[in-house]
PDB file of N, CA, C and O in Angstrom:
ATOM      1  N   MET A   1     119.526 -16.081-161.420  1.00  0.00           N
ATOM      2  CA  MET A   1     118.140 -16.279-161.709  1.00  0.00           C
ATOM      3  C   MET A   1     117.590 -17.475-160.926  1.00  0.00           C
ATOM      4  O   MET A   1     116.494 -17.404-160.370  1.00  0.00           O
ATOM      5  N   VAL A   2     118.343 -18.558-160.885  1.00  0.00           N
ATOM      6  CA  VAL A   2     117.897 -19.759-160.173  1.00  0.00           C
ATOM      7  C   VAL A   2     117.673 -19.449-158.701  1.00  0.00           C
ATOM      8  O   VAL A   2     116.661 -19.857-158.130  1.00  0.00           O
ATOM      9  N   GLU A   3     118.591 -18.743-158.087  1.00  0.00           N
ATOM     10  CA  GLU A   3     118.452 -18.419-156.669  1.00  0.00           C
ATOM     11  C   GLU A   3     117.333 -17.411-156.429  1.00  0.00           C
ATOM     12  O   GLU A   3     116.601 -17.527-155.447  1.00  0.00           O
ATOM     13  N   LYS A   4     117.192 -16.435-157.302  1.00  0.00           N
ATOM     14  CA  LYS A   4     116.151 -15.414-157.148  1.00  0.00           C
ATOM     15  C   LYS A   4     114.760 -16.050-157.121  1.00  0.00           C
ATOM     16  O   LYS A   4     113.980 -15.791-156.205  1.00  0.00           O
ATOM     17  N   TYR A   5     114.450 -16.866-158.104  1.00  0.00           N
ATOM     18  CA  TYR A   5     113.133 -17.490-158.172  1.00  0.00           C
ATOM     19  C   TYR A   5     113.021 -18.698-157.240  1.00  0.00           C
ATOM     20  O   TYR A   5     111.943 -18.983-156.718  1.00  0.00           O
ATOM     21  N   GLY A   6     114.119 -19.395-157.035  1.00  0.00           N
ATOM     22  CA  GLY A   6     114.107 -20.544-156.137  1.00  0.00           C
ATOM     23  C   GLY A   6     113.735 -20.177-154.715  1.00  0.00           C
ATOM     24  O   GLY A   6     113.072 -20.957-154.032  1.00  0.00           O
ATOM     25  N   LYS A   7     114.149 -18.999-154.252  1.00  0.00           N
ATOM     26  CA  LYS A   7     113.806 -18.546-152.899  1.00  0.00           C
ATOM     27  C   LYS A   7     112.303 -18.381-152.731  1.00  0.00           C
ATOM     28  O   LYS A   7     111.768 -18.633-151.652  1.00  0.00           O
ATOM     29  N   ARG A   8     111.629 -17.966-153.776  1.00  0.00           N
ATOM     30  CA  ARG A   8     110.169 -17.809-153.714  1.00  0.00           C
ATOM     31  C   ARG A   8     109.458 -19.153-153.683  1.00  0.00           C
ATOM     32  O   ARG A   8     108.377 -19.279-153.108  1.00  0.00           O
ATOM     33  N   LEU A   9     110.060 -20.140-154.294  1.00  0.00           N
ATOM     34  CA  LEU A   9     109.399 -21.422-154.485  1.00  0.00           C
ATOM     35  C   LEU A   9     109.681 -22.437-153.383  1.00  0.00           C
ATOM     36  O   LEU A   9     108.786 -23.176-152.974  1.00  0.00           O
ATOM     37  N   TYR A  10     110.918 -22.476-152.905  1.00  0.00           N
ATOM     38  CA  TYR A  10     111.339 -23.530-151.965  1.00  0.00           C
ATOM     39  C   TYR A  10     112.478 -22.960-151.129  1.00  0.00           C
ATOM     40  O   TYR A  10     113.635 -23.348-151.289  1.00  0.00           O
ATOM     41  N   GLU A  11     112.144 -22.051-150.249  1.00  0.00           N
ATOM     42  CA  GLU A  11     113.130 -21.236-149.544  1.00  0.00           C
ATOM     43  C   GLU A  11     114.223 -22.023-148.823  1.00  0.00           C
ATOM     44  O   GLU A  11     115.378 -21.598-148.818  1.00  0.00           O
ATOM     45  N   ASP A  12     113.887 -23.155-148.218  1.00  0.00           N
ATOM     46  CA  ASP A  12     114.884 -23.918-147.464  1.00  0.00           C
ATOM     47  C   ASP A  12     115.897 -24.633-148.357  1.00  0.00           C
ATOM     48  O   ASP A  12     117.016 -24.916-147.930  1.00  0.00           O
ATOM     49  N   HIS A  13     115.505 -24.920-149.580  1.00  0.00           N
ATOM     50  CA  HIS A  13     116.383 -25.650-150.502  1.00  0.00           C
ATOM     51  C   HIS A  13     116.294 -25.013-151.886  1.00  0.00           C
ATOM     52  O   HIS A  13     115.745 -25.602-152.817  1.00  0.00           O
ATOM     53  N   VAL A  14     116.834 -23.817-152.009  1.00  0.00           N
ATOM     54  CA  VAL A  14     116.766 -23.029-153.245  1.00  0.00           C
ATOM     55  C   VAL A  14     117.319 -23.794-154.442  1.00  0.00           C
ATOM     56  O   VAL A  14     116.810 -23.663-155.555  1.00  0.00           O
ATOM     57  N   LEU A  15     118.349 -24.583-154.217  1.00  0.00           N
ATOM     58  CA  LEU A  15     119.001 -25.322-155.305  1.00  0.00           C
ATOM     59  C   LEU A  15     118.629 -26.800-155.288  1.00  0.00           C
ATOM     60  O   LEU A  15     119.403 -27.643-155.741  1.00  0.00           O
ATOM     61  N   GLY A  16     117.451 -27.113-154.769  1.00  0.00           N
ATOM     62  CA  GLY A  16     117.005 -28.500-154.653  1.00  0.00           C
ATOM     63  C   GLY A  16     117.277 -29.025-153.253  1.00  0.00           C
ATOM     64  O   GLY A  16     117.958 -28.378-152.459  1.00  0.00           O
ATOM     65  N   TYR A  17     116.738 -30.206-152.955  1.00  0.00           N
ATOM     66  CA  TYR A  17     116.923 -30.800-151.632  1.00  0.00           C
ATOM     67  C   TYR A  17     118.406 -30.916-151.303  1.00  0.00           C
ATOM     68  O   TYR A  17     119.195 -31.437-152.090  1.00  0.00           O
ATOM     69  N   LYS A  18     118.762 -30.424-150.133  1.00  0.00           N
ATOM     70  CA  LYS A  18     120.155 -30.364-149.668  1.00  0.00           C
ATOM     71  C   LYS A  18     121.049 -29.609-150.647  1.00  0.00           C
ATOM     72  O   LYS A  18     122.255 -29.844-150.718  1.00  0.00           O
ATOM     73  N   ASN A  19     120.426 -28.689-151.409  1.00  0.00           N
ATOM     74  CA  ASN A  19     121.130 -27.838-152.378  1.00  0.00           C
ATOM     75  C   ASN A  19     122.025 -28.632-153.321  1.00  0.00           C
ATOM     76  O   ASN A  19     123.151 -28.226-153.610  1.00  0.00           O
ATOM     77  N   SER A  20     121.519 -29.767-153.798  1.00  0.00           N
ATOM     78  CA  SER A  20     122.318 -30.652-154.658  1.00  0.00           C
ATOM     79  C   SER A  20     122.376 -30.223-156.119  1.00  0.00           C
ATOM     80  O   SER A  20     123.176 -30.768-156.879  1.00  0.00           O
ATOM     81  N   GLN A  21     121.545 -29.255-156.539  1.00  0.00           N
ATOM     82  CA  GLN A  21     121.605 -28.656-157.870  1.00  0.00           C
ATOM     83  C   GLN A  21     121.404 -29.650-159.011  1.00  0.00           C
ATOM     84  O   GLN A  21     121.988 -29.490-160.083  1.00  0.00           O
ATOM     85  N   LEU A  22     120.598 -30.657-158.791  1.00  0.00           N
ATOM     86  CA  LEU A  22     120.369 -31.678-159.809  1.00  0.00           C
ATOM     87  C   LEU A  22     119.539 -31.125-160.965  1.00  0.00           C
ATOM     88  O   LEU A  22     118.585 -30.380-160.744  1.00  0.00           O
ATOM     89  N   LEU A  23     119.894 -31.482-162.180  1.00  0.00           N
ATOM     90  CA  LEU A  23     119.122 -31.148-163.383  1.00  0.00           C
ATOM     91  C   LEU A  23     118.696 -32.458-164.015  1.00  0.00           C
ATOM     92  O   LEU A  23     119.334 -32.961-164.940  1.00  0.00           O
ATOM     93  N   PHE A  24     117.592 -33.006-163.492  1.00  0.00           N
ATOM     94  CA  PHE A  24     117.196 -34.350-163.888  1.00  0.00           C
ATOM     95  C   PHE A  24     115.693 -34.503-163.736  1.00  0.00           C
ATOM     96  O   PHE A  24     115.119 -34.036-162.752  1.00  0.00           O
ATOM     97  N   GLY A  25     115.059 -35.141-164.680  1.00  0.00           N
ATOM     98  CA  GLY A  25     113.636 -35.425-164.593  1.00  0.00           C
ATOM     99  C   GLY A  25     113.321 -36.692-165.364  1.00  0.00           C
ATOM    100  O   GLY A  25     113.991 -37.008-166.347  1.00  0.00           O
ATOM    101  N   LEU A  26     112.313 -37.412-164.929  1.00  0.00           N
ATOM    102  CA  LEU A  26     111.890 -38.642-165.588  1.00  0.00           C
ATOM    103  C   LEU A  26     110.470 -38.460-166.108  1.00  0.00           C
ATOM    104  O   LEU A  26     109.787 -37.512-165.720  1.00  0.00           O
ATOM    105  N   GLU A  27     110.027 -39.340-166.967  1.00  0.00           N
ATOM    106  CA  GLU A  27     108.678 -39.206-167.521  1.00  0.00           C
ATOM    107  C   GLU A  27     107.592 -39.383-166.465  1.00  0.00           C
ATOM    108  O   GLU A  27     106.483 -38.877-166.636  1.00  0.00           O
ATOM    109  N   HIS A  28     107.888 -40.086-165.384  1.00  0.00           N
ATOM    110  CA  HIS A  28     106.880 -40.343-164.358  1.00  0.00           C
ATOM    111  C   HIS A  28     107.000 -39.445-163.128  1.00  0.00           C
ATOM    112  O   HIS A  28     106.063 -39.388-162.332  1.00  0.00           O
ATOM    113  N   ASN A  29     108.118 -38.744-162.946  1.00  0.00           N
ATOM    114  CA  ASN A  29     108.281 -37.859-161.791  1.00  0.00           C
ATOM    115  C   ASN A  29     109.584 -37.078-161.902  1.00  0.00           C
ATOM    116  O   ASN A  29     110.436 -37.369-162.741  1.00  0.00           O
ATOM    117  N   THR A  30     109.712 -36.083-161.036  1.00  0.00           N
ATOM    118  CA  THR A  30     110.919 -35.265-160.960  1.00  0.00           C
ATOM    119  C   THR A  30     111.407 -35.303-159.515  1.00  0.00           C
ATOM    120  O   THR A  30     110.626 -35.008-158.610  1.00  0.00           O
ATOM    121  N   PRO A  31     112.662 -35.654-159.263  1.00  0.00           N
ATOM    122  CA  PRO A  31     113.181 -35.718-157.892  1.00  0.00           C
ATOM    123  C   PRO A  31     113.156 -34.347-157.207  1.00  0.00           C
ATOM    124  O   PRO A  31     113.277 -33.319-157.873  1.00  0.00           O
ATOM    125  N   ASN A  32     113.000 -34.331-155.881  1.00  0.00           N
ATOM    126  CA  ASN A  32     112.958 -33.058-155.168  1.00  0.00           C
ATOM    127  C   ASN A  32     114.329 -32.403-155.044  1.00  0.00           C
ATOM    128  O   ASN A  32     114.414 -31.253-154.613  1.00  0.00           O
ATOM    129  N   ASN A  33     115.395 -33.093-155.407  1.00  0.00           N
ATOM    130  CA  ASN A  33     116.696 -32.433-155.390  1.00  0.00           C
ATOM    131  C   ASN A  33     117.023 -31.783-156.737  1.00  0.00           C
ATOM    132  O   ASN A  33     118.108 -31.231-156.918  1.00  0.00           O
ATOM    133  N   THR A  34     116.078 -31.852-157.678  1.00  0.00           N
ATOM    134  CA  THR A  34     116.166 -31.066-158.905  1.00  0.00           C
ATOM    135  C   THR A  34     115.819 -29.624-158.549  1.00  0.00           C
ATOM    136  O   THR A  34     115.033 -29.393-157.629  1.00  0.00           O
ATOM    137  N   LEU A  35     116.379 -28.665-159.247  1.00  0.00           N
ATOM    138  CA  LEU A  35     116.099 -27.260-158.971  1.00  0.00           C
ATOM    139  C   LEU A  35     114.587 -27.017-158.938  1.00  0.00           C
ATOM    140  O   LEU A  35     113.883 -27.417-159.866  1.00  0.00           O
ATOM    141  N   PRO A  36     114.078 -26.368-157.887  1.00  0.00           N
ATOM    142  CA  PRO A  36     112.633 -26.191-157.752  1.00  0.00           C
ATOM    143  C   PRO A  36     112.000 -25.351-158.857  1.00  0.00           C
ATOM    144  O   PRO A  36     110.788 -25.435-159.059  1.00  0.00           O
ATOM    145  N   ILE A  37     112.774 -24.550-159.572  1.00  0.00           N
ATOM    146  CA  ILE A  37     112.176 -23.776-160.664  1.00  0.00           C
ATOM    147  C   ILE A  37     111.669 -24.687-161.777  1.00  0.00           C
ATOM    148  O   ILE A  37     110.886 -24.240-162.616  1.00  0.00           O
ATOM    149  N   PHE A  38     112.088 -25.942-161.809  1.00  0.00           N
ATOM    150  CA  PHE A  38     111.632 -26.891-162.819  1.00  0.00           C
ATOM    151  C   PHE A  38     110.349 -27.615-162.422  1.00  0.00           C
ATOM    152  O   PHE A  38     109.607 -28.058-163.299  1.00  0.00           O
ATOM    153  N   TRP A  39     110.061 -27.749-161.108  1.00  0.00           N
ATOM    154  CA  TRP A  39     108.915 -28.568-160.700  1.00  0.00           C
ATOM    155  C   TRP A  39     107.938 -27.929-159.712  1.00  0.00           C
ATOM    156  O   TRP A  39     106.817 -28.418-159.575  1.00  0.00           O
ATOM    157  N   SER A  40     108.319 -26.869-159.028  1.00  0.00           N
ATOM    158  CA  SER A  40     107.442 -26.289-158.010  1.00  0.00           C
ATOM    159  C   SER A  40     106.204 -25.649-158.640  1.00  0.00           C
ATOM    160  O   SER A  40     106.295 -24.980-159.670  1.00  0.00           O
ATOM    161  N   GLU A  41     105.053 -25.860-158.012  1.00  0.00           N
ATOM    162  CA  GLU A  41     103.798 -25.294-158.509  1.00  0.00           C
ATOM    163  C   GLU A  41     103.305 -24.138-157.641  1.00  0.00           C
ATOM    164  O   GLU A  41     102.171 -23.684-157.795  1.00  0.00           O
ATOM    165  N   LYS A  42     104.140 -23.669-156.743  1.00  0.00           N
ATOM    166  CA  LYS A  42     103.770 -22.583-155.834  1.00  0.00           C
ATOM    167  C   LYS A  42     103.865 -21.245-156.581  1.00  0.00           C
ATOM    168  O   LYS A  42     104.954 -20.691-156.736  1.00  0.00           O
ATOM    169  N   ASP A  43     102.714 -20.731-157.042  1.00  0.00           N
ATOM    170  CA  ASP A  43     102.667 -19.479-157.815  1.00  0.00           C
ATOM    171  C   ASP A  43     103.627 -19.512-159.000  1.00  0.00           C
ATOM    172  O   ASP A  43     104.326 -18.537-159.273  1.00  0.00           O
ATOM    173  N   TRP A  44     103.651 -20.634-159.691  1.00  0.00           N
ATOM    174  CA  TRP A  44     104.640 -20.855-160.743  1.00  0.00           C
ATOM    175  C   TRP A  44     104.091 -21.887-161.722  1.00  0.00           C
ATOM    176  O   TRP A  44     103.309 -22.751-161.326  1.00  0.00           O
ATOM    177  N   ASN A  45     104.479 -21.816-162.973  1.00  0.00           N
ATOM    178  CA  ASN A  45     104.111 -22.820-163.976  1.00  0.00           C
ATOM    179  C   ASN A  45     105.340 -23.671-164.276  1.00  0.00           C
ATOM    180  O   ASN A  45     106.194 -23.268-165.066  1.00  0.00           O
ATOM    181  N   PRO A  46     105.437 -24.836-163.658  1.00  0.00           N
ATOM    182  CA  PRO A  46     106.644 -25.659-163.815  1.00  0.00           C
ATOM    183  C   PRO A  46     106.736 -26.323-165.189  1.00  0.00           C
ATOM    184  O   PRO A  46     105.729 -26.532-165.867  1.00  0.00           O
ATOM    185  N   ILE A  47     107.950 -26.642-165.575  1.00  0.00           N
ATOM    186  CA  ILE A  47     108.196 -27.360-166.827  1.00  0.00           C
ATOM    187  C   ILE A  47     107.877 -28.839-166.646  1.00  0.00           C
ATOM    188  O   ILE A  47     107.333 -29.478-167.546  1.00  0.00           O
ATOM    189  N   PHE A  48     108.221 -29.380-165.472  1.00  0.00           N
ATOM    190  CA  PHE A  48     108.015 -30.793-165.176  1.00  0.00           C
ATOM    191  C   PHE A  48     107.065 -30.958-163.995  1.00  0.00           C
ATOM    192  O   PHE A  48     106.963 -30.076-163.144  1.00  0.00           O
ATOM    193  N   LYS A  49     106.385 -32.069-163.950  1.00  0.00           N
ATOM    194  CA  LYS A  49     105.477 -32.388-162.851  1.00  0.00           C
ATOM    195  C   LYS A  49     106.229 -33.147-161.765  1.00  0.00           C
ATOM    196  O   LYS A  49     107.081 -33.987-162.055  1.00  0.00           O
ATOM    197  N   ARG A  50     105.906 -32.844-160.522  1.00  0.00           N
ATOM    198  CA  ARG A  50     106.472 -33.586-159.399  1.00  0.00           C
ATOM    199  C   ARG A  50     105.322 -34.102-158.555  1.00  0.00           C
ATOM    200  O   ARG A  50     104.447 -33.336-158.152  1.00  0.00           O
ATOM    201  N   TYR A  51     105.323 -35.389-158.290  1.00  0.00           N
ATOM    202  CA  TYR A  51     104.296 -36.023-157.472  1.00  0.00           C
ATOM    203  C   TYR A  51     104.888 -36.366-156.119  1.00  0.00           C
ATOM    204  O   TYR A  51     106.056 -36.744-156.027  1.00  0.00           O
ATOM    205  N   GLY A  52     104.096 -36.238-155.073  1.00  0.00           N
ATOM    206  CA  GLY A  52     104.541 -36.602-153.737  1.00  0.00           C
ATOM    207  C   GLY A  52     104.784 -38.096-153.622  1.00  0.00           C
ATOM    208  O   GLY A  52     104.314 -38.881-154.445  1.00  0.00           O
ATOM    209  N   LYS A  53     105.512 -38.472-152.606  1.00  0.00           N
ATOM    210  CA  LYS A  53     105.824 -39.889-152.386  1.00  0.00           C
ATOM    211  C   LYS A  53     104.592 -40.631-151.895  1.00  0.00           C
ATOM    212  O   LYS A  53     103.795 -40.092-151.128  1.00  0.00           O
ATOM    213  N   ASN A  54     104.444 -41.858-152.338  1.00  0.00           N
ATOM    214  CA  ASN A  54     103.328 -42.701-151.929  1.00  0.00           C
ATOM    215  C   ASN A  54     103.894 -44.051-151.488  1.00  0.00           C
ATOM    216  O   ASN A  54     104.264 -44.884-152.315  1.00  0.00           O
ATOM    217  N   TYR A  55     103.953 -44.250-150.178  1.00  0.00           N
ATOM    218  CA  TYR A  55     104.546 -45.473-149.642  1.00  0.00           C
ATOM    219  C   TYR A  55     103.513 -46.547-149.333  1.00  0.00           C
ATOM    220  O   TYR A  55     103.875 -47.623-148.856  1.00  0.00           O
ATOM    221  N   GLY A  56     102.242 -46.283-149.592  1.00  0.00           N
ATOM    222  CA  GLY A  56     101.240 -47.223-149.161  1.00  0.00           C
ATOM    223  C   GLY A  56     100.629 -47.965-150.253  1.00  0.00           C
ATOM    224  O   GLY A  56      99.757 -48.801-150.020  1.00  0.00           O
TER     225      GLY A  56
END
């Protein structure tokens, strides 16, 4: 199931960034190496919110 839906959401990293398969989220953000089915908003209703990086 993770791979089936993950391919639709984040094709290059179905199991998270570098396919690390992390199951982790914080109250302020979710890391991109967490499975994308938890945070991706691409035609999907995620459980957790993920915000882009802000270095400035």
